Structures are given as C-alpha cells and as structure tokens.
Backbone as a ProteinNet text record, in pm:
[ID]
protein_1_A
[PRIMARY]
MCKRVNNVFFSVSNSNVVCNINEEETVVKTVKQLVTLLKQNNITTNNSNIFCSSSVEFCEEDGMLAGTADVLIDEALVSI
[TERTIARY]
-1252	-1156.6	-1175.6	-1169.9	-1187.4	-1055.1	-1060.6	-943.1	-926.3	-802	-775.6	-781.7	-857.5	-866.9	-787.1	-696.7	-616.3	-694.8	-672.8	-731.1	-618.4	-625.3	-521.7	-587.3	-528.8	-584.3	-473	-492.6	-395.1	-443.3	-348	-375.7	-248.5	-258.3	-143.7	-126	0.5	32.6	173.7	190	322.2	398.2	331.5	391.3	433.1	376	407.6	280.6	290.8	181.5	197.4	88.6	86.7	4.9	64	-2.8	-26.6	-151.7	-190.1	-237.3	-161.6	-196.2	-232.8	-357.2	-405.7	-364.8	-387	-363.7	-216.4	-125.6	16.2	53.5	97.5	118.5	264.5	283.2	415.8	409.8	510.3	520.9	608	560.8	638.8	652.4	764.8	790.9	798.7	816.9	833.8	747.4	726.8	653.6	727.3	859.7	940.2	922.1	923.6	902.2	764.1	664.7	528.3	512.2	567.7	560.6	626.6	743.5	814.4	729	670.1	585.3	465.6	398.5	281.9	319.7	431.2	475.4	516.8	585.3	627.6	507.9	397.8	276.7	176.8	220.8	136.5	3.6	11	-108.7	-132.1	-251.5	-294	-434.9	-476.9	-612.7	-716.6	-672.8	-763.7	-782	-682.8	-693.1	-702.9	-731.1	-728.7	-843.2	-891.7	-983	-895	-899.2	-810.7	-894.7	-861.5	-934.9	-838.4	-887.8	-808.3	-885.4	-814.5	-869.2	-887.3	-973.2	-987.7	-859	-771.4	-643.5	-557.6	-581.7	-508.8	-552.4	-681.2	-734.1	-693.4	-684.4	-649.9	-510.2	-416.1	-281.4	-207.7	-249.7	-184.4	-206.4	-311.6	-335.9	-236.4	-166.3	-65.1	75.7	92.6	225.9	275.1	190.7	230.2	173.6	232.8	175.8	43.8	-52.7	-184.5	-171.1	-237.8	-238.8	-123.3	-21.4	98.6	68.7	-10.6	-40.3	-118.4	-217.1	-294.8	-204.3	-114	-24	66.4	123.8	212.1	138.5	19.6	-57.5	-98.2	-149.2	-191.8	-76.6	39.9	155.7	199	194.6	231.6	133.3	5.7	-94.5	-87.8	-55.4	-44.7	85.8	178.8	308.5	312.4	208.2	210.9	144.6
1229.4	1256.8	1156.3	1205.4	1120.1	1059.3	934.7	869.3	913.9	931.6	964.9	837.6	842.4	729.1	764.2	676.4	695.4	649.7	717.4	677.2	633.2	507.7	449.4	403.9	446.7	413.9	361.9	242.2	180.7	189.5	215.6	214.1	168.2	156.3	117.7	221	258.9	353.1	324.9	317.9	298.4	179.7	67.3	-57.7	-53.7	37.1	48.4	58.1	15.7	35.2	173.9	246.9	379.8	371.3	415.6	413.3	556.9	592	725.2	714.1	776.1	774.7	916.4	933.9	1066.5	1173.7	1142.1	1232.5	1257.8	1174.7	1184.3	1059	1079.7	970.3	924.2	791	730.8	612.6	602	489	383.2	257.2	145.9	36.3	-34.1	-140.5	-278	-283.8	-412.1	-419.9	-542.3	-563.4	-494.8	-509.7	-450.4	-299	-232.5	-87.5	-51	-128.9	-99.4	-122.4	-230.2	-256.9	-142.5	-99.2	11.4	137.4	169.4	287.4	279.7	166.5	150.2	161.4	99.6	106.9	248.2	318.3	456.7	547.8	515.6	596.9	539.6	437.9	374.8	325.4	263.9	211.7	68.6	43.8	-92	-111.4	-235.6	-261.3	-215.6	-190.5	-144	7.3	82.6	228.5	295.4	217.3	273.5	222.2	310.4	271.6	243	120.7	80.2	46.3	113	95.6	68.1	2.5	-23.1	23.8	87	124.9	-0.3	6.6	-105.8	-128.2	-27.8	-44.9	-152.3	-181.4	-288.9	-423.3	-441.5	-566.2	-584.9	-475.7	-482.2	-425.7	-460.3	-402.5	-434.3	-540.2	-572.8	-463.1	-383.9	-271.5	-157.9	-161.4	-60.4	-119.2	-232.4	-286.8	-387	-429.2	-530.5	-665.6	-772.1	-904.2	-914.3	-981.5	-996.8	-1050.3	-985.9	-1030.3	-981.4	-924.1	-882.5	-776.1	-677.2	-569.5	-622.1	-708.1	-768.3	-841.7	-921.4	-1000.8	-908.9	-806.9	-715.5	-649.1	-598.7	-531.1	-628.7	-746.5	-844.9	-889.5	-915.8	-959.3	-850	-726.4	-616	-602	-610.5	-593	-701.3	-823.7	-929.1	-918.8	-836.8	-821.5	-705.1	-622	-507.1	-540.4
6121.8	6018.5	5904.7	5782.2	5665.1	5622.6	5584.3	5528.2	5383.9	5342	5202.8	5120.1	5014.9	4923.4	4799	4761.9	4641.9	4519.4	4410	4283	4191.4	4148.2	4063.6	3934.2	3822.2	3692.5	3602.8	3550.5	3461	3316.9	3228.1	3084.5	3012.9	2882	2800.3	2690.6	2668.1	2562.3	2513	2382.4	2322.1	2381.4	2395	2444.5	2591	2668	2810.3	2893.4	3018.8	3113.1	3173.2	3177	3236.2	3364.5	3473.4	3603.6	3647.6	3663.6	3707.1	3852.1	3942.9	4085.2	4126.6	4163.1	4204.5	4104.1	3976.7	3863.9	3833	3885.9	3852.2	3773.1	3650.6	3556.1	3553.7	3555.9	3547.5	3452.2	3365.4	3273.4	3339	3336.9	3392.9	3288.2	3296.1	3199.7	3263.4	3396.8	3464	3589.6	3635.7	3761.1	3875.2	3877.4	3984.6	3990	3874.7	3870.7	3923.7	3885.8	3929.7	4079	4131.1	4275.6	4352.4	4307	4372.5	4371.4	4257.4	4246.1	4341	4343.3	4429.9	4576.8	4616	4756	4793.9	4704.5	4732.5	4755.7	4693	4705.9	4805.2	4881	4983	4924.7	4808.6	4743.6	4790.7	4838.9	4872.7	4816	4811.1	4764.5	4868.1	4990.7	5095.2	5097.1	5049.1	5058.3	4922	4818.2	4683.5	4597.8	4513	4406.5	4285.9	4234.6	4126.5	4003.8	3893.5	3769	3654.2	3550.5	3430.2	3307.3	3217.4	3088.4	3003.4	2905.7	2813.1	2733.5	2730.6	2660.7	2726	2853.7	2921.6	2863.6	2847.6	2792.4	2646.3	2574.2	2432.2	2407.5	2494.8	2489.4	2359.5	2290.1	2162.3	2059	2075.9	1985.2	2007.2	2121.3	2152.2	2151.6	2084.3	2065.1	2167.3	2260.9	2359.1	2316.4	2365	2342.2	2417.1	2359.8	2422.5	2564.6	2659.2	2797.9	2883	2820.7	2893.9	2999.4	2964.5	3059	3178.6	3154.2	3264	3361.6	3307.9	3392.1	3474.3	3411.9	3482.5	3599.6	3573.3	3677.5	3787.5	3749.1	3848.8	3937.6	3877	3956.8	4053.6	4010.3	4097.9	4214.4	4185.3	4290.4	4397.2	4358.8	4460.2	4538.5	4490.5	4557.9	4656.3	4655.7	4747	4878.1
[MASK]
++++++++++++++++++++++++++++++++++++++++++++++++++++++++++++++++++++++++++++++++

C-alpha cells in the first residue's frame, strides 16, 4: 500500500500568507492559524512535500514587511 504524500505550497498575496494543501487554498495571518491548519490536515515534514513561492522571499512586494512571511512559515513548521 502506498502512503499518501501531501503537497503543501506557500505563497504571499495581498499582505497574507496563502497555504495551498493538496490544491485547497487557505489564507492565514498568524502563526497560530497556520499551525491549526497544518495540524487539521495532518501535515508534517515527514509526510509532506513543502514548497514556497518566491513571493515568500519577496513578501515586501505584496505589502508585508521583509522577512515576515518566512518567519511565520518557519515558526509554524517547527511547532507542528
């Protein structure tokens, strides 16, 4: 039997982090929201392919302070 691998893709749009899990998109504004979303979908670094758009690195172009999106995502991932 094959294990299901989750596909998680992070991007930034309109000053928010967008988390796409298996093609279902959710906008999050806080680490707590992202941790809850990841846990609800049973996302771990062991069972998921996790990718980030370049918009995360250049989040200031979408209205966020530089580095904010990276920090939010990193803090969430270490909390799951």
